[in-house]
C-alpha positions as a LaTeX table, in Angstrom:
\begin{tabular}{lrrr}
\hline
Residue & $x$ (\AA) & $y$ (\AA) & $z$ (\AA) \\
\hline
Met1 & $-5.55$ & 0.51 & 18.49 \\
Ile2 & $-9.36$ & 0.53 & 18.14 \\
Ile3 & $-9.04$ & 0.19 & 14.32 \\
Val4 & $-6.22$ & $-2.42$ & 14.37 \\
Ala5 & $-8.05$ & $-4.90$ & 16.63 \\
Pro6 & $-11.00$ & $-5.54$ & 14.26 \\
Val7 & $-8.56$ & $-5.99$ & 11.35 \\
Leu8 & $-6.63$ & $-8.64$ & 13.27 \\
Leu9 & $-9.84$ & $-10.46$ & 14.12 \\
Ile10 & $-10.89$ & $-10.49$ & 10.47 \\
Leu11 & $-7.50$ & $-11.87$ & 9.33 \\
Leu12 & $-7.56$ & $-14.57$ & 12.01 \\
Gly13 & $-11.04$ & $-15.64$ & 10.97 \\
Ala14 & $-10.07$ & $-15.79$ & 7.28 \\
Thr15 & $-7.06$ & $-17.96$ & 8.12 \\
Lys16 & $-9.24$ & $-20.42$ & 10.05 \\
Ile17 & $-11.71$ & $-20.64$ & 7.19 \\
Leu18 & $-8.93$ & $-21.21$ & 4.66 \\
Gln19 & $-7.35$ & $-23.96$ & 6.78 \\
Ala20 & $-10.76$ & $-25.62$ & 7.13 \\
Asp21 & $-11.13$ & $-25.64$ & 3.36 \\
Leu22 & $-7.69$ & $-27.14$ & 2.92 \\
Leu23 & $-8.09$ & $-29.89$ & 5.51 \\
Pro24 & $-9.70$ & $-33.07$ & 4.23 \\
Asp25 & $-13.11$ & $-33.87$ & 5.51 \\
Glu26 & $-12.94$ & $-36.99$ & 7.61 \\
Lys27 & $-16.28$ & $-38.11$ & 6.18 \\
Ile28 & $-14.83$ & $-38.17$ & 2.61 \\
Ser29 & $-13.17$ & $-41.50$ & 1.76 \\
Leu30 & $-10.37$ & $-41.91$ & $-0.76$ \\
Leu31 & $-10.92$ & $-44.18$ & $-3.77$ \\
Pro32 & $-8.23$ & $-46.55$ & $-5.11$ \\
Pro33 & $-6.51$ & $-45.94$ & $-8.46$ \\
Val34 & $-7.81$ & $-47.64$ & $-11.61$ \\
Asn35 & $-6.24$ & $-49.40$ & $-14.62$ \\
Phe36 & $-3.22$ & $-50.60$ & $-12.64$ \\
Thr37 & $-0.87$ & $-52.52$ & $-14.98$ \\
Ile38 & 2.64 & $-54.01$ & $-14.86$ \\
Lys39 & 4.60 & $-54.04$ & $-18.12$ \\
Val40 & 8.03 & $-55.50$ & $-18.81$ \\
Thr41 & 10.13 & $-52.80$ & $-20.48$ \\
Gly42 & 13.56 & $-54.48$ & $-20.48$ \\
Leu43 & 15.73 & $-57.11$ & $-18.88$ \\
Ala44 & 14.86 & $-57.14$ & $-15.17$ \\
Gln45 & 12.83 & $-53.95$ & $-15.56$ \\
Val46 & 9.07 & $-53.26$ & $-15.28$ \\
Leu47 & 6.87 & $-50.19$ & $-15.53$ \\
Leu48 & 3.99 & $-49.79$ & $-13.05$ \\
His49 & 1.18 & $-47.58$ & $-14.36$ \\
Trp50 & $-2.22$ & $-46.52$ & $-13.02$ \\
Lys51 & $-4.76$ & $-43.72$ & $-13.25$ \\
Pro52 & $-6.55$ & $-41.71$ & $-10.59$ \\
Asn53 & $-10.06$ & $-42.86$ & $-9.82$ \\
Pro54 & $-12.41$ & $-40.68$ & $-11.92$ \\
Asp55 & $-15.01$ & $-40.77$ & $-9.13$ \\
Gln56 & $-12.61$ & $-39.33$ & $-6.60$ \\
Glu57 & $-13.92$ & $-36.02$ & $-5.16$ \\
Gln58 & $-11.58$ & $-33.20$ & $-6.05$ \\
Arg59 & $-10.30$ & $-30.85$ & $-3.31$ \\
Asn60 & $-7.58$ & $-28.24$ & $-3.16$ \\
Val61 & $-5.15$ & $-30.90$ & $-1.96$ \\
Asn62 & $-2.51$ & $-32.99$ & $-3.64$ \\
Leu63 & $-3.23$ & $-36.71$ & $-3.71$ \\
Glu64 & $-0.27$ & $-39.10$ & $-3.52$ \\
Tyr65 & 0.15 & $-42.83$ & $-4.04$ \\
Gln66 & 1.80 & $-45.55$ & $-2.02$ \\
Val67 & 3.38 & $-48.41$ & $-3.97$ \\
Lys68 & 4.12 & $-51.74$ & $-2.33$ \\
Ile69 & 6.22 & $-54.43$ & $-4.01$ \\
Asn70 & 5.05 & $-57.85$ & $-2.82$ \\
Ala71 & 7.37 & $-60.18$ & $-4.76$ \\
Pro72 & 10.09 & $-61.14$ & $-5.39$ \\
Lys73 & 11.30 & $-58.83$ & $-2.61$ \\
Glu74 & 9.12 & $-56.69$ & $-0.38$ \\
Asp75 & 9.50 & $-52.94$ & $-0.65$ \\
Asp76 & 7.31 & $-49.83$ & $-0.44$ \\
Tyr77 & 7.61 & $-46.16$ & $-1.31$ \\
Glu78 & 5.50 & $-43.10$ & $-2.08$ \\
Thr79 & 5.19 & $-41.10$ & $-5.27$ \\
Gly80 & 3.22 & $-38.15$ & $-6.54$ \\
Ile81 & 2.89 & $-39.37$ & $-10.15$ \\
Thr82 & 0.86 & $-42.20$ & $-11.67$ \\
Glu83 & 3.69 & $-44.48$ & $-12.83$ \\
Ser84 & 6.83 & $-46.00$ & $-11.43$ \\
Lys85 & 9.80 & $-47.80$ & $-12.97$ \\
Cys86 & 11.15 & $-50.75$ & $-11.03$ \\
Val87 & 14.39 & $-52.71$ & $-11.56$ \\
Thr88 & 14.05 & $-56.25$ & $-10.24$ \\
Ile89 & 14.59 & $-59.89$ & $-11.15$ \\
Leu90 & 11.64 & $-61.48$ & $-12.94$ \\
His91 & 12.37 & $-65.22$ & $-13.15$ \\
Lys92 & 10.45 & $-65.71$ & $-9.88$ \\
Gly93 & 7.51 & $-63.57$ & $-10.98$ \\
Phe94 & 6.51 & $-60.09$ & $-9.82$ \\
Ser95 & 3.55 & $-58.58$ & $-8.01$ \\
Ala96 & 2.79 & $-55.12$ & $-6.64$ \\
Ser97 & $-0.04$ & $-53.05$ & $-5.14$ \\
Val98 & $-0.88$ & $-49.34$ & $-5.12$ \\
Arg99 & $-3.32$ & $-47.13$ & $-3.20$ \\
Thr100 & $-4.27$ & $-43.46$ & $-2.92$ \\
Ile101 & $-3.13$ & $-41.59$ & 0.18 \\
Leu102 & $-3.63$ & $-38.15$ & 1.67 \\
Gln103 & $-1.61$ & $-37.14$ & 4.69 \\
Asn104 & $-1.14$ & $-34.11$ & 6.92 \\
Asp105 & 0.53 & $-33.44$ & 10.22 \\
His106 & $-2.17$ & $-35.15$ & 12.23 \\
Ser107 & $-3.50$ & $-38.10$ & 10.24 \\
Leu108 & $-3.22$ & $-40.27$ & 7.12 \\
Leu109 & $-6.10$ & $-41.07$ & 4.85 \\
Ala110 & $-5.70$ & $-44.04$ & 2.50 \\
Ser111 & $-7.80$ & $-45.93$ & 0.00 \\
Ser112 & $-7.96$ & $-49.68$ & $-0.39$ \\
Trp113 & $-5.19$ & $-51.50$ & $-2.30$ \\
Val114 & $-5.33$ & $-52.44$ & $-5.97$ \\
Ser115 & $-2.92$ & $-55.15$ & $-7.17$ \\
Ala116 & $-1.39$ & $-56.60$ & $-10.32$ \\
Glu117 & 0.91 & $-59.57$ & $-10.99$ \\
Leu118 & 3.36 & $-61.01$ & $-13.48$ \\
His119 & 3.63 & $-64.78$ & $-13.37$ \\
Ala120 & 7.00 & $-66.54$ & $-13.38$ \\
Pro121 & 8.15 & $-67.48$ & $-16.91$ \\
Pro122 & 7.52 & $-71.12$ & $-17.91$ \\
Gly123 & 10.20 & $-73.78$ & $-17.73$ \\
Ser124 & 10.99 & $-77.12$ & $-16.15$ \\
Pro125 & 12.44 & $-77.03$ & $-12.62$ \\
Gly126 & 16.19 & $-77.59$ & $-12.41$ \\
Thr127 & 16.88 & $-76.55$ & $-16.01$ \\
Ser128 & 17.95 & $-72.94$ & $-15.39$ \\
Ile129 & 21.58 & $-72.08$ & $-14.81$ \\
Val130 & 23.08 & $-71.76$ & $-11.32$ \\
Asn131 & 25.98 & $-69.85$ & $-9.77$ \\
Leu132 & 25.99 & $-66.95$ & $-12.23$ \\
Thr133 & 28.99 & $-64.68$ & $-11.58$ \\
Cys134 & 30.11 & $-61.64$ & $-13.58$ \\
Thr135 & 33.09 & $-59.28$ & $-13.44$ \\
Thr136 & 33.94 & $-56.09$ & $-15.30$ \\
Asn137 & 37.33 & $-54.66$ & $-16.14$ \\
Thr138 & 38.45 & $-51.32$ & $-17.55$ \\
Thr139 & 40.96 & $-50.92$ & $-20.38$ \\
Glu140 & 42.19 & $-47.92$ & $-22.33$ \\
Asp141 & 40.11 & $-47.31$ & $-25.46$ \\
Asn142 & 42.39 & $-46.51$ & $-28.39$ \\
Tyr143 & 39.63 & $-46.82$ & $-30.98$ \\
Ser144 & 37.27 & $-44.07$ & $-29.88$ \\
His145 & 37.80 & $-40.36$ & $-29.31$ \\
Leu146 & 34.57 & $-40.05$ & $-27.31$ \\
Arg147 & 35.50 & $-42.48$ & $-24.54$ \\
Ser148 & 38.98 & $-42.81$ & $-23.08$ \\
Tyr149 & 38.22 & $-46.09$ & $-21.34$ \\
Gln150 & 36.37 & $-49.25$ & $-22.34$ \\
Val151 & 34.68 & $-51.76$ & $-20.01$ \\
Ser152 & 34.73 & $-55.49$ & $-20.71$ \\
Leu153 & 32.34 & $-58.05$ & $-19.17$ \\
His154 & 32.97 & $-61.70$ & $-18.32$ \\
Cys155 & 30.29 & $-64.04$ & $-16.94$ \\
Thr156 & 30.36 & $-67.72$ & $-15.96$ \\
Trp157 & 27.69 & $-70.17$ & $-14.78$ \\
Leu158 & 26.94 & $-73.84$ & $-14.15$ \\
Val159 & 24.51 & $-75.99$ & $-16.10$ \\
Gly160 & 21.19 & $-76.77$ & $-14.37$ \\
Thr161 & 21.17 & $-80.07$ & $-12.52$ \\
Asp162 & 18.18 & $-81.38$ & $-14.53$ \\
Ala163 & 19.00 & $-79.74$ & $-17.86$ \\
Pro164 & 19.06 & $-82.18$ & $-20.83$ \\
Glu165 & 22.38 & $-82.82$ & $-22.52$ \\
Asp166 & 21.30 & $-80.92$ & $-25.63$ \\
Thr167 & 20.54 & $-77.75$ & $-23.64$ \\
Gln168 & 22.05 & $-74.59$ & $-25.01$ \\
Tyr169 & 22.18 & $-71.33$ & $-23.03$ \\
Phe170 & 22.24 & $-67.74$ & $-24.28$ \\
Leu171 & 23.26 & $-64.65$ & $-22.30$ \\
Tyr172 & 22.09 & $-61.03$ & $-22.58$ \\
Tyr173 & 22.99 & $-57.98$ & $-20.53$ \\
Arg174 & 21.28 & $-54.62$ & $-20.12$ \\
Tyr175 & 22.86 & $-51.44$ & $-18.84$ \\
Gly176 & 20.66 & $-48.36$ & $-18.91$ \\
Ser177 & 18.80 & $-48.44$ & $-22.21$ \\
Trp178 & 21.38 & $-50.67$ & $-23.94$ \\
Thr179 & 20.79 & $-54.42$ & $-24.36$ \\
Glu180 & 23.29 & $-56.75$ & $-26.01$ \\
Glu181 & 23.54 & $-60.48$ & $-26.70$ \\
Cys182 & 26.75 & $-62.42$ & $-26.13$ \\
Gln183 & 28.74 & $-63.46$ & $-29.19$ \\
Glu184 & 31.78 & $-65.16$ & $-27.59$ \\
Tyr185 & 31.01 & $-68.27$ & $-25.51$ \\
Ser186 & 33.08 & $-70.92$ & $-23.75$ \\
Lys187 & 31.68 & $-74.46$ & $-23.77$ \\
Asp188 & 31.81 & $-77.58$ & $-21.61$ \\
Thr189 & 32.62 & $-81.09$ & $-22.83$ \\
Leu190 & 29.05 & $-81.51$ & $-24.16$ \\
Gly191 & 29.23 & $-78.28$ & $-26.14$ \\
Arg192 & 26.96 & $-76.31$ & $-23.82$ \\
Asn193 & 27.69 & $-72.62$ & $-23.24$ \\
Ile194 & 29.02 & $-72.06$ & $-19.70$ \\
Ala195 & 30.77 & $-68.67$ & $-20.00$ \\
Cys196 & 30.53 & $-65.46$ & $-21.99$ \\
Trp197 & 33.00 & $-62.72$ & $-22.88$ \\
Phe198 & 32.21 & $-59.15$ & $-23.99$ \\
Pro199 & 35.51 & $-57.41$ & $-24.88$ \\
Arg200 & 33.62 & $-54.10$ & $-25.39$ \\
Thr201 & 30.36 & $-53.06$ & $-23.74$ \\
Phe202 & 28.11 & $-50.04$ & $-23.24$ \\
Ile203 & 28.81 & $-50.08$ & $-19.50$ \\
Leu204 & 30.18 & $-46.81$ & $-18.14$ \\
Ser205 & 33.41 & $-47.02$ & $-16.15$ \\
Lys206 & 32.09 & $-44.77$ & $-13.38$ \\
Gly207 & 28.42 & $-45.72$ & $-13.78$ \\
Arg208 & 26.11 & $-46.35$ & $-10.86$ \\
Asp209 & 23.20 & $-48.08$ & $-12.62$ \\
Trp210 & 22.42 & $-51.72$ & $-12.03$ \\
Leu211 & 23.75 & $-54.28$ & $-14.50$ \\
Ala212 & 21.02 & $-56.77$ & $-15.50$ \\
Val213 & 22.02 & $-60.17$ & $-16.90$ \\
Leu214 & 19.61 & $-62.75$ & $-18.33$ \\
Val215 & 20.43 & $-66.32$ & $-19.35$ \\
Asn216 & 17.75 & $-68.34$ & $-21.12$ \\
Gly217 & 18.03 & $-71.60$ & $-23.03$ \\
Ser218 & 16.54 & $-74.10$ & $-25.42$ \\
Ser219 & 16.29 & $-77.87$ & $-25.69$ \\
Lys220 & 14.40 & $-80.41$ & $-27.79$ \\
His221 & 13.45 & $-82.40$ & $-24.70$ \\
Ser222 & 12.39 & $-79.80$ & $-22.14$ \\
Ala223 & 11.44 & $-76.15$ & $-21.67$ \\
Ile224 & 14.46 & $-74.34$ & $-20.19$ \\
Lys225 & 13.61 & $-71.92$ & $-17.40$ \\
Pro226 & 15.29 & $-68.50$ & $-17.74$ \\
Phe227 & 17.35 & $-66.90$ & $-14.99$ \\
Asp228 & 18.14 & $-63.22$ & $-14.44$ \\
Gln229 & 20.29 & $-61.42$ & $-11.88$ \\
Leu230 & 21.18 & $-57.84$ & $-10.94$ \\
Phe231 & 24.75 & $-56.73$ & $-10.24$ \\
Ala232 & 25.99 & $-53.52$ & $-8.61$ \\
Leu233 & 28.97 & $-52.34$ & $-10.63$ \\
His234 & 31.11 & $-51.51$ & $-7.61$ \\
Ala235 & 30.71 & $-55.10$ & $-6.39$ \\
Ile236 & 31.90 & $-56.77$ & $-9.62$ \\
Asp237 & 34.41 & $-54.25$ & $-11.02$ \\
Gln238 & 37.87 & $-55.84$ & $-11.04$ \\
Ile239 & 40.30 & $-52.93$ & $-10.63$ \\
Asn240 & 43.61 & $-53.11$ & $-12.51$ \\
Pro241 & 46.84 & $-53.30$ & $-10.49$ \\
Pro242 & 48.91 & $-50.11$ & $-10.05$ \\
Leu243 & 51.34 & $-49.26$ & $-12.84$ \\
Asn244 & 55.14 & $-48.76$ & $-12.91$ \\
Val245 & 55.91 & $-49.95$ & $-9.39$ \\
Thr246 & 59.51 & $-49.14$ & $-8.41$ \\
Ala247 & 61.50 & $-49.86$ & $-5.25$ \\
Glu248 & 64.94 & $-48.61$ & $-4.15$ \\
Ile249 & 67.08 & $-49.21$ & $-1.07$ \\
Glu250 & 69.44 & $-46.62$ & 0.41 \\
Gly251 & 71.06 & $-48.03$ & 3.50 \\
Thr252 & 68.15 & $-49.12$ & 5.69 \\
Arg253 & 65.60 & $-46.97$ & 3.82 \\
Leu254 & 63.24 & $-48.69$ & 1.36 \\
Ser255 & 61.40 & $-46.27$ & $-0.98$ \\
Ile256 & 58.45 & $-47.53$ & $-3.06$ \\
Gln257 & 56.53 & $-45.58$ & $-5.71$ \\
Trp258 & 53.82 & $-46.40$ & $-8.28$ \\
Glu259 & 51.19 & $-44.89$ & $-10.59$ \\
Lys260 & 47.39 & $-45.20$ & $-10.43$ \\
Pro261 & 45.73 & $-48.14$ & $-12.25$ \\
Val262 & 44.18 & $-47.89$ & $-15.70$ \\
Ser263 & 40.79 & $-46.48$ & $-14.70$ \\
Ala264 & 38.34 & $-43.68$ & $-15.44$ \\
Phe265 & 38.58 & $-42.62$ & $-11.79$ \\
Pro266 & 41.09 & $-39.83$ & $-11.03$ \\
Ile267 & 44.20 & $-40.33$ & $-8.93$ \\
His268 & 42.61 & $-39.16$ & $-5.64$ \\
Cys269 & 39.95 & $-41.90$ & $-5.85$ \\
Phe270 & 42.20 & $-44.82$ & $-4.91$ \\
Asp271 & 43.30 & $-46.60$ & $-1.77$ \\
Tyr272 & 46.43 & $-48.74$ & $-1.88$ \\
Glu273 & 47.98 & $-51.64$ & 0.00 \\
Val274 & 51.75 & $-52.26$ & $-0.04$ \\
Lys275 & 53.11 & $-55.73$ & 0.75 \\
Ile276 & 56.78 & $-56.09$ & 1.74 \\
His277 & 58.06 & $-59.65$ & 2.20 \\
Asn278 & 61.44 & $-60.44$ & 3.76 \\
Thr279 & 62.51 & $-63.55$ & 1.83 \\
Arg280 & 65.20 & $-64.42$ & 4.37 \\
Asn281 & 63.15 & $-64.65$ & 7.57 \\
Gly282 & 59.63 & $-64.77$ & 6.06 \\
Tyr283 & 58.40 & $-61.59$ & 7.78 \\
Leu284 & 55.42 & $-60.01$ & 5.95 \\
Gln285 & 54.45 & $-56.34$ & 6.25 \\
Ile286 & 51.23 & $-54.92$ & 4.72 \\
Glu287 & 50.48 & $-51.19$ & 4.88 \\
Lys288 & 47.36 & $-49.33$ & 3.69 \\
Met289 & 47.51 & $-45.74$ & 2.39 \\
Met290 & 45.93 & $-43.18$ & 0.06 \\
Thr291 & 49.13 & $-41.83$ & $-1.53$ \\
Asn292 & 51.18 & $-43.43$ & $-4.29$ \\
Ala293 & 54.46 & $-43.62$ & $-2.34$ \\
Phe294 & 55.70 & $-45.41$ & 0.78 \\
Ile295 & 58.93 & $-45.41$ & 2.81 \\
Ser296 & 59.92 & $-48.16$ & 5.25 \\
Ile297 & 62.95 & $-48.87$ & 7.47 \\
Ile298 & 64.34 & $-52.33$ & 6.73 \\
Asp299 & 67.23 & $-54.69$ & 7.43 \\
Asp300 & 69.82 & $-53.95$ & 4.74 \\
Leu301 & 71.24 & $-57.49$ & 4.96 \\
Ser302 & 68.04 & $-59.13$ & 3.67 \\
Lys303 & 66.32 & $-59.50$ & 0.32 \\
Tyr304 & 62.72 & $-58.29$ & $-0.18$ \\
Asp305 & 59.94 & $-58.66$ & $-2.72$ \\
Val306 & 57.50 & $-55.74$ & $-3.01$ \\
Gln307 & 53.91 & $-55.73$ & $-4.39$ \\
Val308 & 51.12 & $-53.13$ & $-4.51$ \\
Arg309 & 47.35 & $-53.37$ & $-5.12$ \\
Ala310 & 44.53 & $-50.81$ & $-5.43$ \\
Ala311 & 40.81 & $-50.27$ & $-4.78$ \\
Val312 & 38.46 & $-47.39$ & $-5.52$ \\
Ser313 & 38.03 & $-45.23$ & $-2.42$ \\
Ser314 & 34.66 & $-44.85$ & $-0.71$ \\
Met315 & 34.94 & $-41.11$ & $-1.38$ \\
Cys316 & 34.24 & $-41.74$ & $-5.07$ \\
Arg317 & 31.87 & $-44.72$ & $-4.94$ \\
Glu318 & 30.85 & $-47.60$ & $-2.70$ \\
Ala319 & 33.63 & $-49.88$ & $-1.56$ \\
Gly320 & 34.36 & $-52.70$ & $-3.98$ \\
Leu321 & 36.98 & $-55.28$ & $-4.89$ \\
Trp322 & 40.74 & $-54.97$ & $-4.50$ \\
Ser323 & 42.85 & $-55.40$ & $-7.61$ \\
Glu324 & 45.29 & $-58.25$ & $-8.05$ \\
Trp325 & 48.76 & $-57.68$ & $-6.59$ \\
Ser326 & 51.28 & $-56.15$ & $-8.97$ \\
Gln327 & 54.18 & $-58.28$ & $-10.20$ \\
Pro328 & 56.78 & $-58.70$ & $-7.42$ \\
Ile329 & 59.88 & $-56.51$ & $-7.48$ \\
Tyr330 & 62.99 & $-57.90$ & $-5.77$ \\
Val331 & 65.41 & $-55.60$ & $-3.98$ \\
Gly332 & 68.12 & $-56.00$ & $-1.36$ \\
Asn333 & 71.08 & $-58.29$ & $-0.63$ \\
Asp334 & 70.85 & $-61.54$ & $-2.59$ \\
Glu335 & 73.84 & $-63.29$ & $-0.94$ \\
His336 & 72.01 & $-65.95$ & 0.97 \\
Lys337 & 74.67 & $-68.58$ & 1.77 \\
Pro338 & 73.44 & $-72.10$ & 2.50 \\
Leu339 & 73.88 & $-73.38$ & 6.04 \\
Arg340 & 76.41 & $-75.99$ & 4.93 \\
Lys341 & 78.77 & $-73.35$ & 3.52 \\
Trp342 & 78.52 & $-71.33$ & 6.71 \\
Phe343 & 79.30 & $-74.47$ & 8.73 \\
Leu344 & 82.42 & $-75.23$ & 6.67 \\
Ile345 & 83.63 & $-71.66$ & 6.98 \\
Val346 & 83.17 & $-71.66$ & 10.75 \\
Leu347 & 84.82 & $-75.11$ & 11.05 \\
Met348 & 87.93 & $-74.07$ & 9.09 \\
Ala349 & 88.24 & $-70.86$ & 11.10 \\
Thr350 & 88.00 & $-72.83$ & 14.36 \\
Ile351 & 90.68 & $-75.32$ & 13.27 \\
Cys352 & 93.03 & $-72.54$ & 12.24 \\
Phe353 & 92.47 & $-70.79$ & 15.56 \\
Ile354 & 93.20 & $-73.98$ & 17.54 \\
Leu355 & 96.39 & $-74.66$ & 15.57 \\
Leu356 & 97.54 & $-71.10$ & 16.15 \\
Ile357 & 96.96 & $-71.42$ & 19.91 \\
Leu358 & 98.85 & $-74.76$ & 20.06 \\
Ser359 & 101.74 & $-73.29$ & 18.12 \\
Leu360 & 102.03 & $-70.38$ & 20.54 \\
Val361 & 101.88 & $-72.68$ & 23.58 \\
Cys362 & 104.56 & $-74.98$ & 22.17 \\
Lys363 & 106.82 & $-72.07$ & 21.39 \\
Ile364 & 106.42 & $-70.58$ & 24.83 \\
Cys365 & 107.01 & $-73.87$ & 26.73 \\
His366 & 109.79 & $-75.27$ & 24.41 \\
Leu367 & 107.72 & $-78.40$ & 23.98 \\
Trp368 & 108.61 & $-78.72$ & 20.32 \\
Ile369 & 112.31 & $-79.35$ & 21.06 \\
Lys370 & 111.49 & $-81.83$ & 23.82 \\
Leu371 & 109.08 & $-83.79$ & 21.66 \\
Phe372 & 111.29 & $-83.77$ & 18.56 \\
Pro373 & 115.00 & $-83.47$ & 19.63 \\
Pro374 & 117.50 & $-82.83$ & 16.80 \\
Ile375 & 119.47 & $-85.83$ & 15.43 \\
Pro376 & 123.27 & $-85.34$ & 15.83 \\
Ala377 & 125.24 & $-85.19$ & 12.57 \\
Pro378 & 128.11 & $-87.79$ & 12.05 \\
Lys379 & 131.68 & $-86.61$ & 12.76 \\
Ser380 & 133.87 & $-85.79$ & 9.78 \\
Asn381 & 136.77 & $-88.21$ & 10.80 \\
Ile382 & 134.63 & $-91.32$ & 10.75 \\
Lys383 & 135.61 & $-93.48$ & 7.87 \\
Asp384 & 133.23 & $-95.47$ & 5.80 \\
Leu385 & 134.11 & $-99.07$ & 5.82 \\
Phe386 & 132.95 & $-101.78$ & 3.54 \\
Val387 & 133.42 & $-105.35$ & 4.56 \\
Thr388 & 133.75 & $-108.18$ & 2.13 \\
Thr389 & 133.69 & $-111.72$ & 3.36 \\
Asn390 & 134.92 & $-114.59$ & 1.22 \\
Tyr391 & 134.55 & $-118.18$ & 2.01 \\
Glu392 & 136.95 & $-120.64$ & 0.39 \\
Lys393 & 137.06 & $-124.35$ & 0.58 \\
Ala394 & 140.23 & $-126.28$ & $-0.08$ \\
Gly395 & 139.71 & $-129.23$ & $-2.48$ \\
Ser396 & 139.41 & $-132.26$ & $-0.31$ \\
Ser397 & 140.49 & $-130.53$ & 2.88 \\
Glu398 & 137.89 & $-130.25$ & 5.63 \\
Thr399 & 139.43 & $-127.04$ & 6.81 \\
Glu400 & 137.28 & $-123.97$ & 6.06 \\
Ile401 & 139.18 & $-120.75$ & 5.59 \\
Glu402 & 137.43 & $-117.44$ & 6.12 \\
Val403 & 139.01 & $-114.35$ & 4.65 \\
Ile404 & 137.95 & $-110.92$ & 5.77 \\
Cys405 & 139.15 & $-108.04$ & 3.73 \\
Tyr406 & 139.02 & $-104.47$ & 4.78 \\
Ile407 & 138.93 & $-102.21$ & 1.81 \\
Glu408 & 139.94 & $-98.69$ & 2.40 \\
Lys409 & 138.92 & $-95.86$ & 0.22 \\
Pro410 & 141.62 & $-93.86$ & $-1.40$ \\
Gly411 & 143.48 & $-91.74$ & 1.03 \\
Val412 & 142.80 & $-94.13$ & 3.97 \\
Glu413 & 145.50 & $-96.43$ & 5.53 \\
Thr414 & 145.28 & $-100.17$ & 4.62 \\
Leu415 & 144.52 & $-102.47$ & 7.54 \\
Glu416 & 146.46 & $-105.69$ & 7.97 \\
Asp417 & 144.82 & $-108.86$ & 6.72 \\
Ser418 & 143.91 & $-111.42$ & 9.30 \\
Val419 & 143.60 & $-115.08$ & 8.33 \\
Phe420 & 141.87 & $-117.58$ & 10.51 \\
\hline
\end{tabular}
């Protein structure tokens, strides 16, 4: 114990001395970095670079740097190296600041700020495009063995409110280190480009990098101000509808199945919505699920149309757009009789029922014989008589003689003639 105690005291003292050497001296001030520059390295991309101050006193500590983005959007972060890559829009200009920092558990030492700036590109106000929108879509790539899927890009915009009539716009996109100019444009009535189509791009189907799009222009009458914008792929990716949707009805059981959309994402990366519409009463049912099958109990006397749509699940990337609905599939009973036909059927049935009831009542009460008694048939011994009347006038006599003859059919006795 007598020997161990001095050893412990020596170790404790050495630790204190070492910590004192490592701690920054509060009387030593930090100097700002030097040669701070901002360089454009691509569409909507800049490189910030600086060097440590050569007059900075060196200690056995690691100096760090704090970077602050002032425009176009405020942001700040820390780094241990002397350069930083920043992805940002540049049509509004860009400015940033950097300083040297040294921090421990108890305090933070920092130098003064040093700043640099990129001015906004020249151009007349109101000449740049507005309302730039872009969407991507994935298709199967049958031309390449390296990539199974190909991503297309479609962008649209509106002409600047103060752009001259001879203005022509040109679009470029950058994804990663790839930059490409549009070759297929759609035009307005004045021949100005207002949309662009890339059937094949360098964009990765499951990529997470920002998509940068720049549209500049030219005119003989004015300087056209450029416009750039950043897009997150998950926010503009238009998913394809599910494939091979089928629906079957067995009694009151409706079974629906489908396959995943054309996409680089695997089957477990999709959420689905199923829409079942009863065309007879207009009832609409929408169900959300993660599997590619659904069973529902329905009214087997109705007709239904079924549709399915898909979206990439948040398990595989950030939530994005839903696909379009698949083409409707019609199942169920299609015998939807118009109201008029039903009315006629019910009316005829009612009339037949009433006539049947009346017939039974008449039969039971003998009303038919009382209303329509039978006509007695003539007796067989009645003889048919035919009467012939002849009127004769005698020359100049005023006496009129009427002769009535009774003619008897054969087999009947002859009546005596009577003369008046």
